N, C-alpha and C positions, 0 to 999 in steps of 0.2 A: 757628591760634584765638590760641596763643599773642601772634602779630601785632594780633590784635583789640584782647584787650583792654588790650593797653599803648598804643591811642589814648584820646586824650581829644578825643572831636568838637567838643565847646562850646570847648575853647581852641582845637580848629584853626581853626574859625570866627573867633572871634575875629583870630586870628594873619592869616587871611584879608582879613579887611576892616581892620588895621588897621595891619599892614606892609605897604611894599612890596619884593616880591624878583623874583626872575630862577630861574628853574630851566633850568640847562642841566647836560648828562651830561658825566661827569666818568671816563674811560679810566679809573682802577682801580675807583668805587664803580656808574658808570650816574648817577648824582643829583647834585648841588650844587645849594645855595642859596646867595646871595650875599642878605644882608639889613640894610637900612638906613632907617632912622627919617624918614618925611619931614615936611615944617614943616606940612603941613595936616594931617595924621593927628590926631587925637583920642581921647582912652582914657578910660571910666571904670568904675575899676576894681568889682570882683565877686569874690564871696566862690568861686564855683565856678570861676572863674578863676587861672591862675599867674597873678600882676601885677606880683610883687617886686618887678623889672628898673624899673618906672612909679613914680614919687612919686606919694603918697594923697594926694590934694583933697576937698574935700567936694562940688565942686564940679567939672562939666570943665574941664579947663587945656588946654593946648598944651603940647605935645611941642619939646623943643628939638631943632632940625633938625638939628642935629649929633651928637645921640643916637645913639651905634649900642649896639649888645649886645655883652657879652662872648661867647668862642668857645664854652664851653659851652653859654650859651643856642640860640644861633647853631644846635650842632650839634643839641640838642635840639628844634627848630623843624622842623630840617631832617629830621633822621630820624623825626618823629612825622607829616608831611605825605607824604613818602616810602612808609609804614608807609600809611596811611589810598590813597593810590592804588592800591600794592601787591596792595593789603587788597581793594577794590572791582574793580578790576582783573582778580581772581584767579576772583572769583566765577564758578563757572559759569551763563549765560544762557540758557534755550530758545532756540531759535527764534522767532520772531514765527509767529501763526498765526492760524487766524480762532478756533479757539477764546477765544484774548486778547481777540479786537476782541470776540467777543458773552458772555464771561462776565458783563456789565453792559453792562444794557439800561435807556432811561427810559423811566417816570421813575425815577430814584435814588433810594432812601430813603437819613437820615443815615448809616445803617451801609454800604451801596455805597457812598457817596462816600468814607467812613473808608480803606472797605476798597482800594478803586480808589485814590485819593491815594497811599496806600504801597506800593502795587505800582506806580505808574508813577514815582513819586520812586525807588525804589530802582532800576528798568531804567535811568532817565535815569542815575542816580550810577555806575551798574558801565557803563553805556557808557562815557562822562566820563571815566571813570577808564582803560577800554582802549586810548582816544585819547592821553592824556599817557602811558602806559605808552610804546605805540606810537613817540609822536615822540622820548622821554625813551632807547631805543632804536636811532634813528636815528644815525649816526657823528653827530660832533662840529662838524665843517663842515657839516654837512645845517641840525644844530639854528639855531646861530646865525646862518645863514642870514636875514635882517629878517623876509623874505614868510613860512617856518616857523615861527621865532618869535612872530611874530603869531598866527597858525593855536593853536600852545602858549598861549599869553598866553590868548584868548578863549572854551578848553577850561579856563582857571584859572577865570577869570570864571565861567565856566558852574558849575564845580565850589563856587566862595565860594556862588553866590546858593543851587543844591542845599541845602550846609549850612545857610544863615538862617533852612532851616524847623526847625522847634522841635518835638520831638517832647514831649505828643500833641497839643498845643494847635490847631498851625497846621496841621495834618492836619483840622480842622473849621472851619478859615478856608478855604475854598474861593477869594472872590476874591484872595488874598496868593499863592494857586499859582497861580492862571491871570492875573495879572499877570504872574509869573517867568517862566513858560512862553512867553504871550507875546516878552517883550521875548527869551525865549532862542529860539526862530523868528527875531524881526527879525536877531539877532544873528548870527547862521550861517546870512542868506539869502545870501549870495556868500561866504563860506569856500573852496570850492572853489575860483575862481579865484585867488585870494592861493597857494593851498595849491600847485596845480598849478605856477605859475612858480618858485616856489620850487624845485619837484621839477627843471624842467627845467634851472636854473641850477647843480642838481648832478648834474645824471646823465651827468656826463664821470667823474664819480669816484665815482658809486653804479652797479652793475652796471643794466640795464634791467631785468632780473626780479624783482632784491630793488625795485624802483620801483613794477610791476606789483603784485605782493603786496601792498606795502604800501596804494595806491590799492582793493586788491578790499576790505581788510578796512574802509580808513577809508570808503567808499563802502558798504559794507553798510551799518556801524555808526551813520552820518551821517543814509542813510534810516530807518534802524531810529527812532535817537532823534526827529525829525523828527514820524515815523508815530505815536511813542507821544504826544507834546507834541500836535498837530494832533487827535488819536484823541478825548484826555485835553480840550480845549477844546472840541468839537463837543458830547462827547457830555454836559459838563457844562450847557450851553448848550440844549440839546434837551432836556434835562429842564427847566428849568428853566423853558421854553414851553412842556409839556404841563402843567406845575403852576400855571402860572398862565394856560393856556386859550387860548394863542396858537397851538398847536399841536396835531394833533390828527392820526392817522392816517399819522405819518412812514414813509418809505420806508426812512429812514434810522437806522442802530444806528452812531454819532458817527460815523468814516470811510467807514463799508462801506454799501452800498446793496444792499437786499433782490435786485430786482427793475429794474437797469437798460436802459433804453434801448440797445443797443448802434448801431441803425443809426441814431438819437436824437444820440449824442455822436458818432458820424462827421460826420453831417451838418455838425453844431457846428465840429467840427474844420476839416474841410475848408474853410467858412466861414474862419474866424482866417486859415489857411494861405496862402487868396484874398487874402485882403486883403495880405497882406504879398509875396506874389509880384506884387498890381498895383502896387504901390509900386515894387518892386524893378523889375518886367520888363512893365507895363502887359500884364501878360497873366493868366487866371486858366485853371487847367488844371481843369478841370468833372474831378468824382468821384462814378462811377457805382455805387450797390447793386445785385449781380446777383440777391443772395438772400437772408435773412437777413431780410429789412425786420421781421417782428416779433417778432423773437426780444430774451426779455432775459435778462438772467444776474447774481445777485448776482456783485458784485465792489466794490473801490475805485474811485471815476469818475475821483480825480486822478494815481493813478499810471497805468492806462489812457490816459487821456489825454493827459501826457508821450509814452508810445508810440506811441499814435495819430498826436503831431503831430510827432516826429521825422519816423518814416516818409512819412507825407502828405507831410512839407516838403522831406523828398529825394525823393522820386515825382516831386514838384511841376517841381522845378529839373534831374532829369534830363532830362523832357519838353521844356521849354524850353530847357535847352544842347546839348541834341545836337538841333537844328531845324536843318535842311536847306533849304536850299531846292529848291522843288515837291516834297518832301515832308508829309505833312500829320500825322503822327505828333502835332504839336505839338494839335492839333485831337481826338485819340483821347483819350479822358476813363481817368483810373485807375479801375480795376475792383477792387470788393470784393466778397468773397464772405465770408457769415457762415455758420456749421455751428456745431447746439448736439448734444450726445449724453448725453440722460436719463440715459442705463444707467449712465456711470459721473460725471454731472457738470460735462462736460468743455463748453469754448466752444473753435471753434478761429476766426482771423479770416484770411484773405489776400487783402491786396493787389498790386496786378498794374498794372507800368507796362510804357508802351513808348518807354523814355528812354534806349535802345540800349547797355541791360547796364553791368556796373560792368569798367573794366579789370581785368587780373589783376594789378598790380603796386599798387592800390587795395584789390582784394578782400585780398590779403594779409594789409594792414594798419588791416582796418577796425573792429576789434574793439580796436586798441591805442589807449591812452589818448594823449590829445593828440595824436592824429592828425586834421588833416584834409586834405580838397581844398582848404580855402579860403585863397588868397594873404594874405599880412597886410596888404596895403595895402587886403583887401576884408573886413576883419572889423570894417568901422563895419555894415556889410550884418548888413539886423533879419531876413535870412529865413538865415542864419548859426548864429544866436543857438541856441543849448542854450536851452529852457525848460522848466527845474524848477517842478513844484507849488507854485504861493503865490510862484514865482517872477519879479522883472520882465524883461519881453524881450531884453534887450542882457547878461542878467547872464553867460552860460558865453561870449561871445560867439568863436567862432570859437578855444576849444578843446581843442575836439576829444570831448571828452566824451561826444555825443548817444549814439552807439549801444550804448558801454558802460556808460553809466547805463539806458537801456534794461534791458538784459539785467541788470542790479543790478534795476531796481525788478522784473524778472517772477523772478528769483531767490528774491524776498523770500517766496515765498508756491509753492515750488515749480515754477513756471512756465517759459515758455522763448521762443526766438523764434528764426527759421532763415531764412535767406536762399537762396536759386537764382539767381543770374544768367544770361545767355545774352548773350556779346558779340555785340552787333551788333543785338539782338533788345528785351531787357529785365530786368526783376529781379521776381523774389514775393518776398515778405515774410508768413512764417507765423507767428503770433503764437496761443500756447496756453496757454487758461488753465484753471483748476482751482479751482471754486468751492466753498464752503461745502456744509454738509449743511444739505438745510430744517430736521434737528433743532434746529441751532444758531440760526437764523434764527427762529424761535419763540418 
C-alpha cells in the first residue's frame, strides 16, 4: 500500500510520453533508467505535473536536445517507474474464465461499458507490468540482447498507452479505448519471433529450465492479454450492432460462441490445411469425420481453430512425408471423432493419422519451445508456419512453438491435449474441452 500511495500516475504518463529512456537491470537494484531529452520531444506545463525542470512558456516550446536531468530528478523518475511496474505486477490476477467472458453480454448499457472498460484496462496494466518485471529479472546479458530489449520496449510502449487513459472521463469514450487496443494487438502480433530469437542467443549462459519457465509465463500472459483485448473490441462491436439493429440473435458473446458447430470448424480448417499441402506438395490429405457430425459446443472458436490447424497440419505432413512406393497410406484419410458428454459438459475431439508415428527422439522433445523438425533451409515453408489467431501465415515460421502454444491455449480454460503415437503406424491426438455452464450463456 505504501508503494501505491507514492506513485503519481499522471506524472508517470507524462514522463513516459515526453522522456526517452531505456530500462536495463542493474545487478544491485534490478533496474536502472537512463534518461535524456530528445530534440523531438515537446512539453506543455501543467499544474498537476512537476515540470520544474522545464522552462515555463505560455506556448509549446521545443526542449534543447542537449538538456539533461540532474541526478535527483533522474533517480525520482527511475524510482517511480519501478514502483509503478512493481505495484501492478504484484497485483493478484484471477485466472481468465468463462465467468469473466460472460460477465457482460450485448447490448451493453453505459454503466456496463464503463465497468467493462475498468476491468479490461486494469487487467491489461497488471499483465503488462508482469511482463516488464519478468524481463527486468532476466540476467543482464539477456536484457541487453537487442531482440529481448525490443520486446521490453514494446511492453513499455503498451504501458504508456494504457496510462494515457484518464480516469474517469476516457472510460466513457470507447472509441479511444478501441483505437488503443487495436494498436496493442497490431504491436504484439509478431513479438514471439523476436523474443524467441533473443532467448535462443543466450541459451548457453541461461539454463534451459529457466528459459522454459520464462516462456510458460510469457505465453500464458500474452494469450490472456490478447484475449482480453479481442474480447473487449468484439463485445463493443456486437453491442453497437445490436443497438443499430444490424445484428439480431447473435450466437457470440464477445469471443465466446454459444453453440459452435465443431464439424463445420474442422471442415474449414481441413480445407485451409489442404490448400497449404497442395501448394507445397501438390497433394491434399482428406479429413473424414467418423462420428459427432451434429455436435455443437460453447467455446472460443479462434483458440480451437489454432489447435486444430496445428494438429491437422502435422498429421497431413506426416501422411505425405511417410509415403513409400507401393503403399496407399497417403490416400487413407485423417480420421476425426467428436464426442460430447452432456453430464459434465465436456467435449473430446480425437484426431487419428496414419503417417508412421513419431520417432522416439522427436517425441521426447515435441513439447519443448523452439524445437522443430523443420530444417532451417525450409523455414519459408507455408506448412511449417505456426498460425496464431489473428496472425499472418508466416508469423512464427519454423520457431517450434506449435504444440507448446496449443497446450498454452488449452490450459487457459483448464483444457488439455494428449498425444499417443505408435511408431510405424500413426498418431492419435486427443483434445479435451470444458464448456461454460448453460446459466452463464443465458
